[in-house]
N, C-alpha and C positions, 0 to 999 in steps of 0.2 A: 526553677522558683527563683526570680530574681529578689532576693531579701533588703538589699541596697537602698533600690528603688523607692519600696516599699516604706523604712524605716526614716526618720528624718531626725537632728538629733534634736528638734522643739519638741515634736513626741518624748521626749527620754527626760527632758528637760520641765515640762510644763511651766512654761515661760507665763500662762496665762491663765485666769479663773475668773468664772459668773460669780459675782457678788449673788446671797439669797435675798438679800432685803432689794437694792434697787435692783439687780440684772446688766448691771453693766460689764459686759468683759474687760478686767484688768489685769495691768502684771502684777504680777503675782507677790516678787520679791520688793517694790516699790508701791502698790497697793493695799497688802494685807499684815497684818499685824502676825506674829509667829507665836506659835503656844507652846512648843515645846523647844526649850534653847540647848536637850541634853541631846539632841541628834542635831543632825547636817540639814544642811538649806536642801529637805527634801519636802516635797509637794505637801505632805502630811502633819510636818511640823506647820502650815500656815494654817492661819484661821479662814471661816467661808464668809466671813460678814469681812467689807473694805472699811477702811479708816474713815474714811466720813461719814458712813451708814456710824459705824461704833462711838465716832464722837456726837455724832447726833442722838443719839440714843443715854450716851453716858449723861446729856447735858437735860434731854427730855426728865429722866427721870430720875434726878436730884433731887434732895428736901428739900431744900434751902430755894431760896430763889439768887438767881447765877447775877451775881456782884464782879463786875472786871473791874478790879481794882489795883493800884501801882503804889508803890510807898511814896510820900509826901517829900512835896516838894519843901524842905527847909530853909 
């Protein structure tokens, strides 16, 4: 059996994941938040919801209105 031809480095590192909300394939490290800090950067330590969908969910479920404020210009 030829195992070298069947296994690629990409299969072991799991560099992409499909978001459960929007369904897009995104880079695991850049597109998803880490949920477990104590373990190394393995696939199980990343969330299944991409960063954009997480930000959108948090903004929609806030109790108060979203106000984009900045420090006053004195």
